[in-house]
VOGU-3710 file (C-alpha; in Angstrom, 3 decimals, decimal comma):
1> mpnivtrfap> 92,220/110,413/96,130  92,287/111,644/92,459  88,583/111,956/91,198  87,906/108,292/90,725  86,551/106,746/87,766  85,351/102,981/87,645  83,583/101,602/84,582  81,669/98,232/84,080  82,626/96,322/80,781  79,733/93,463/79,723
11> sptgflhigg> 79,868/91,726/76,214  76,069/91,329/75,065  76,064/87,720/73,770  73,645/87,163/76,309  71,801/87,981/79,889  73,752/89,588/82,805  75,507/87,142/84,413  75,080/87,406/88,179  79,043/87,508/88,005  78,897/90,453/85,857
21> artalynwlf> 76,137/91,771/87,903  78,525/91,208/91,545  81,235/93,036/89,236  79,210/96,192/88,224  78,170/96,250/92,162  81,911/96,449/92,986  82,695/98,930/90,681  79,656/101,280/91,226  80,144/101,013/94,805  83,874/101,988/94,704
31> arhhggkfll> 82,813/105,105/93,239  79,805/106,309/94,854  82,094/105,658/98,013  84,913/108,151/96,331  82,016/110,830/94,625  83,125/109,588/91,644  81,973/108,297/87,889  80,768/104,894/87,003  80,860/104,079/83,396  78,950/101,584/81,776
41> riedtdrkrs> 80,411/100,407/78,295  79,191/97,540/76,069  81,617/95,773/74,577  80,462/94,803/71,256  83,051/94,273/68,713  82,042/90,750/68,432  79,155/91,986/66,001  78,524/88,206/65,166  77,858/87,234/68,642  76,606/90,945/69,952
51> tdeaisails> 72,746/90,756/69,593  70,183/93,932/70,611  68,778/91,668/72,799  71,328/91,214/75,006  72,256/94,898/75,718  68,762/95,372/76,403  69,305/92,213/78,886  72,372/94,280/80,084  70,718/97,407/80,887  67,358/95,789/81,781
61> gmewlglnwd> 69,537/93,989/84,591  71,399/97,070/85,772  68,280/98,906/86,267  67,056/96,185/87,908  69,872/96,048/90,299  69,907/100,000/91,034  73,063/100,463/89,552  73,003/103,460/88,083  75,466/104,512/85,446  77,032/108,048/84,793
71> gaavsqfers> 76,618/109,234/81,246  75,720/107,789/78,132  76,159/103,928/78,153  79,320/103,658/75,310  79,095/101,805/72,794  82,761/99,990/71,345  81,926/98,784/68,308  81,398/102,245/67,659  85,254/103,530/68,475  86,518/101,515/65,827
81> nrhrtvaeem> 88,375/103,785/64,367  89,974/105,078/66,957  91,199/101,992/68,037  92,639/101,590/64,810  94,470/104,905/65,136  96,146/103,653/68,291  97,475/100,448/66,723  98,574/102,404/63,428  100,337/104,637/65,765  102,075/102,804/67,624
91> lakgkaykcf> 103,439/100,933/64,302  104,815/104,379/63,838  106,406/104,745/67,023  107,914/100,935/66,818  106,037/99,885/69,302  104,597/97,266/66,688  104,886/95,602/63,418  103,449/94,236/60,311  102,654/90,398/60,313  101,912/88,819/56,970
101> atpdelaalr> 101,583/85,019/58,788  98,995/83,471/57,075  95,821/81,683/59,663  96,973/78,628/58,537  101,316/79,387/59,310  99,624/80,229/62,617  97,772/77,519/63,727  100,798/75,064/62,275  103,490/77,260/63,975  101,392/76,694/67,391
111> edarangtqf> 101,283/72,984/66,548  104,734/72,683/66,171  105,170/74,822/69,599  103,203/72,328/71,257  104,595/69,558/70,108  108,280/70,658/71,257  106,951/72,274/75,112  107,929/75,632/73,744  105,706/78,576/73,840  104,116/80,736/70,511
121> rgdiwrdrqd> 104,788/84,331/70,479  103,528/84,835/67,178  106,297/86,746/66,557  107,819/85,404/62,676  107,623/88,488/61,371  109,102/90,319/64,516  112,765/90,925/62,893  111,451/90,567/59,165  110,012/94,046/58,091  112,125/94,732/55,577
131> eapvdtpfsi> 111,038/91,557/53,778  107,562/93,375/53,857  105,716/91,692/50,593  103,936/94,016/48,499  100,218/94,494/48,236  99,778/91,464/50,932  96,928/91,474/53,749  98,837/91,797/57,608  97,751/92,314/61,000  99,382/94,843/63,273
141> rikmprdgsv> 101,498/93,381/66,304  102,241/94,651/69,198  106,083/94,361/70,153  106,519/92,876/73,585  109,885/93,397/75,218  111,963/90,180/75,627  113,525/91,141/78,625  112,899/91,453/82,019  109,500/91,617/83,927  106,028/93,027/84,786
151> tiedqvqgsv> 104,779/93,490/87,835  100,955/94,422/89,070  100,139/95,547/92,794  96,720/94,428/92,725  94,113/95,794/95,033  92,916/91,761/95,866  95,586/89,925/94,491  98,653/91,301/96,025  101,786/91,890/94,164  101,940/89,100/90,632
161> tvqnnelddm> 104,643/89,253/88,820  105,543/87,460/84,900  108,526/87,640/83,514  108,151/89,734/80,058  109,724/86,870/77,630  106,386/84,654/78,938  104,159/87,346/76,467  103,531/86,688/73,245  103,537/89,186/70,445  99,662/90,020/71,033
171> illrsdgnpt> 97,393/91,098/67,413  96,086/94,836/67,961  94,441/94,898/64,138  93,338/92,264/62,366  94,304/91,743/58,715  90,386/93,050/57,974  91,108/96,176/59,791  89,283/95,287/62,852  90,508/96,047/66,569  90,914/93,455/68,821
181> ymlavvvddy> 89,444/93,379/72,182  92,692/93,325/73,875  93,326/96,897/71,946  89,934/98,314/72,048  89,846/97,918/76,330  92,928/99,536/77,057  92,420/102,648/74,743  88,921/102,498/75,834  89,684/102,612/79,421  92,318/105,489/78,750
191> dmgvthvirg> 90,058/107,634/77,097  87,349/106,878/79,251  89,591/107,927/82,329  89,403/104,788/83,893  91,362/105,041/87,224  90,543/101,501/88,894  89,770/98,349/86,762  88,156/96,222/88,891  86,774/93,244/87,168  86,870/88,840/87,540
201> ddhlnnafrq> 90,490/87,497/87,955  90,168/85,952/84,888  91,323/88,478/83,171  94,297/88,344/85,433  96,653/87,265/82,762  95,106/90,062/80,639  96,358/92,605/82,632  100,193/92,059/81,511  99,596/91,768/78,335  97,197/95,645/78,223
211> iqiykamgwp> 99,919/96,817/80,572  102,304/97,275/77,832  99,955/98,914/75,486  99,887/101,927/77,824  103,688/101,795/78,226  104,080/101,492/74,554  101,976/104,752/74,410  102,971/106,616/77,111  99,284/106,271/78,667  99,011/106,286/83,097
221> epiyahipli> 98,223/102,915/84,072  94,982/101,994/85,980  94,869/100,475/89,544  93,648/96,806/89,513  91,743/94,765/91,442  91,069/91,411/90,178  88,376/89,736/92,516  87,642/85,950/92,400  84,862/84,063/90,947  81,519/83,117/91,695
231> hgpdgkklsk> 81,738/79,161/92,355  78,407/76,916/92,577  77,268/74,975/96,073  79,857/72,500/94,621  82,565/74,482/94,614  82,966/74,330/90,676  82,515/77,542/88,832  79,159/78,619/88,414  77,596/77,787/84,876  74,150/76,263/83,846
241> rhgalgvday> 74,116/73,375/85,639  73,705/75,097/89,029  70,366/76,757/88,046  69,446/80,489/87,102  72,388/82,241/85,834  70,791/86,122/84,571  69,768/88,516/86,664  66,400/88,630/84,663  65,742/85,252/86,187  66,934/86,058/89,534
251> anmgflpeam> 64,240/88,341/89,180  61,485/86,873/87,991  62,018/83,808/90,473  60,669/86,521/93,032  63,916/88,344/94,582  63,561/91,963/95,625  66,790/94,256/94,217  67,677/95,084/97,585  68,290/91,550/98,961  70,389/90,851/95,516
261> rnyllrlgws> 72,580/93,868/95,851  73,399/92,720/99,608  74,268/89,033/98,778  76,287/89,784/95,937  78,368/91,758/97,971  78,612/89,929/100,681  79,864/87,180/98,394  83,298/88,082/98,601  83,569/91,270/100,680  83,240/91,144/104,322
271> hgddeiitte> 82,651/94,157/107,192  82,767/92,347/110,232  80,377/89,893/110,984  77,376/92,663/109,366  75,135/90,228/107,625  72,591/92,883/106,581  73,957/95,966/105,005  71,535/98,683/103,503  72,604/100,123/100,086  73,736/103,501/102,140
281> qaiswfnlen> 75,583/101,250/104,806  77,454/99,603/101,398  78,859/102,909/100,048  80,176/103,882/103,101  81,499/100,903/104,015  82,998/99,334/100,580  86,846/99,522/100,273  88,837/96,758/97,597  90,476/95,784/100,534  87,852/93,551/102,370
291> igqspsrfdf> 87,355/92,095/99,072  88,559/87,966/99,870  90,968/86,164/97,700  89,281/83,312/97,605  86,129/82,423/95,432  82,546/82,620/96,704  79,735/79,722/96,854  76,774/80,973/95,343  74,003/79,568/98,519  69,949/79,717/97,832
301> dkidhlnnhy> 69,634/78,987/101,423  70,978/82,537/102,153  69,729/84,446/99,877  66,092/82,984/100,584  67,033/84,826/103,918  68,235/88,037/102,616  64,922/88,543/100,791  62,733/87,191/103,707  63,874/90,112/105,204  64,241/92,851/103,064
311> mrqlrgedll> 60,058/91,765/101,968  59,350/92,019/105,796  60,984/95,669/105,234  58,035/96,530/103,084  54,834/97,760/103,498  51,695/96,290/101,978  51,017/98,503/99,252  54,336/97,782/97,873  54,155/94,227/98,445  51,191/94,400/96,116
321> alikdnlens> 52,583/96,745/93,711  55,306/93,834/93,730  52,997/90,899/93,047  49,918/92,325/91,559  50,694/91,552/87,935  51,192/87,686/88,709  47,969/87,778/91,248  46,131/88,947/88,698  47,089/86,825/86,279  46,757/83,931/88,467
331> lqrpinteea> 43,305/84,716/89,070  42,891/85,253/85,504  41,147/88,902/86,203  42,077/92,313/88,051  41,684/92,949/91,565  39,011/95,293/92,894  39,551/97,974/95,175  38,021/96,174/98,048  40,439/93,032/97,141  43,520/95,093/97,236
341> arivkalpal> 42,822/96,933/100,639  42,318/93,563/102,163  45,280/92,558/100,530  47,648/95,064/101,740  46,242/94,494/105,460  47,331/90,987/105,153  50,887/90,962/103,497  52,791/92,204/106,386  51,774/88,984/107,951  52,095/87,027/104,897
351> serakrlddl> 55,786/88,102/104,351  56,935/87,175/107,582  56,925/83,344/106,225  57,765/83,991/102,274  61,169/83,715/101,310  60,354/84,758/97,471  57,594/87,124/96,089  55,729/84,637/94,540  55,504/82,601/97,966  52,890/85,622/98,522
361> legaslfcnt> 50,632/85,148/95,248  48,708/82,029/97,455  47,759/83,773/100,651  47,044/87,490/98,899  44,398/85,387/96,662  42,903/84,042/99,541  41,692/87,614/100,134  40,006/88,194/96,612  35,611/87,197/96,379  36,017/84,037/94,439
371> rpltmtdkas> 33,745/82,275/95,900  33,193/79,079/96,280  36,435/78,404/97,192  37,926/75,898/95,894  38,729/72,809/98,848  41,942/71,296/99,257  40,920/67,254/100,051  42,700/67,953/103,765  40,403/70,803/103,832  37,122/68,518/102,562
381> eqltsdirvs> 38,097/66,162/105,074  37,804/68,589/108,270  34,468/69,685/107,086  32,110/66,831/107,839  28,365/66,935/108,236  28,483/67,607/112,038  30,707/70,330/111,272  29,003/71,642/108,318  26,106/72,072/110,877  28,397/74,292/113,599
391> lgtvaknlaa> 29,967/76,257/111,125  25,917/77,520/110,002  25,268/78,644/113,645  28,966/79,954/114,017  28,169/82,011/110,786  25,068/83,511/112,367  27,218/84,198/115,512  29,413/86,487/113,780  26,846/87,758/111,527  25,334/89,271/114,561
401> lpvwngadik> 28,146/91,092/116,244  27,583/94,811/115,726  31,045/95,947/115,699  33,853/93,927/113,730  37,505/93,293/115,241  39,428/90,411/116,423  38,339/90,363/119,976  34,854/89,969/119,766  35,301/87,540/116,554  37,354/85,163/118,992
411> saimkfaean> 34,973/86,115/121,815  32,453/84,540/119,412  33,898/81,623/118,469  34,990/80,526/122,130  31,728/81,570/123,464  30,489/79,022/121,082  33,056/76,126/121,909  32,605/76,429/125,340  28,414/76,209/124,803  29,034/73,205/122,440
421> dmkigkimqp> 31,815/71,605/124,756  34,118/71,592/122,038  37,822/72,718/122,410  38,640/75,837/120,746  40,824/73,909/118,181  38,142/71,532/117,252  36,294/74,482/115,757  39,026/76,443/114,726  40,196/74,403/111,975  37,133/73,709/110,038
431> iraavtggkq> 36,697/77,048/110,373  40,037/78,324/108,938  39,156/75,830/106,240  36,019/76,998/105,294  37,430/80,506/105,136  40,267/79,498/103,086  39,798/76,634/101,350  42,961/75,097/102,856  45,066/77,570/101,583  48,040/79,175/103,611
441> sgdlvetlei> 47,091/81,839/105,822  48,370/83,739/109,033  46,583/84,110/111,934  42,723/82,837/111,771  40,916/85,825/113,931  43,246/88,552/111,937  42,184/86,556/108,535  38,362/86,935/109,509  38,912/90,501/110,427  40,708/91,183/107,081
451> lgqseaverl> 38,230/89,390/104,922  35,444/91,743/106,633  32,522/90,783/108,422  29,771/90,014/105,226  32,860/87,558/103,140  33,941/85,937/106,181  30,309/84,835/106,624  29,670/83,987/103,714  31,976/81,666/103,008  30,970/79,735/106,738
461> qdqata> 27,546/80,215/105,023  28,881/78,170/101,553  30,337/75,222/103,783  27,261/75,035/106,191  25,212/74,701/103,259  26,875/72,786/100,827
//
């Protein structure tokens, strides 16, 4: 296969949509699989809707996903002169023509065509170039073929054919001199050497029109792969009513980029029954043949499951780095070195039950020296007056331990229970309430060991003397 070049070409009119993120991922994987180039083009020709904030959101979303692009991001707007040159070249070749129709005339003709059940082709000036008025603004339209058909051997949709007489003479250059999206896309893809256009299947109809520009200019046509759109859980096109749509929103919700890449990969592509697919495996395995033809449904339960898997693969140090800012915001203070060391030890166990990063915050905060602990109602209910006396004795027994480890801690608590003819659960539950305040935590003995002898004893004493 020749040198592969793919591109991702978002419009900067908002955040990086999750569907766009999947398109970017597929382009990135295909290029990386073949050792080719993955290019980024910002399609900012719509000056009224394009914003610097949206461009920043797209770039940061790509960076968060780990989809590095080759070279600098290209601004489509900055290439407008090149687009105009191509339109004028097509005009000179007789592949395009001047259209002097006003917007009102075109609107009326469209309405007539709709009323009569005919197709509007916008070609009222196609065969009237000798009648061209002087000093009158004009747009440039492509002269579409009227006979035959065009077939796209799409790598996902299969062989798709459209009759040429169904294609309108689309505008290439507006009367104000600005190129249209349809022209700019083709010129940019050709100039950038794009070999494979991988994009949503809502662009399939555009491809039949865009191919005519390639043919008119004598340029080689790219290989197309139009991937189905992503639907919500209800089977309808993913929209705002389904919840978070931007990549930044998913990052803020506590998802890891590794999990998002894995999930988006499987949201329309498969490799047997494999569900957990590392980035290295994805690059090695990815192809266009295994992209399905049916829309995929976004499922938060599945991405939560994947996120849990990837969280469990991280070291405590890595997890702490990811939650540190949010943890300190919730505490309203920085964490100290001692607290950080405890949290690092605790996070692997805490991640076993967590779906998202924010799920770790409550458990992590447990290992910070914020005393006396705020007690939940359920925890307070367990600390009866009799139990508080028992906690005082347990605190003394634990304080007397010469070595602070899990085995000795558990042994000391069990000896207390036996000496006082108590079932182990009757004392373990109050101890948990006293040292956690009712916050979620893992194994109690492990929690006590990580807290350290001084902190664990002092928390028990807080409740014993309350």
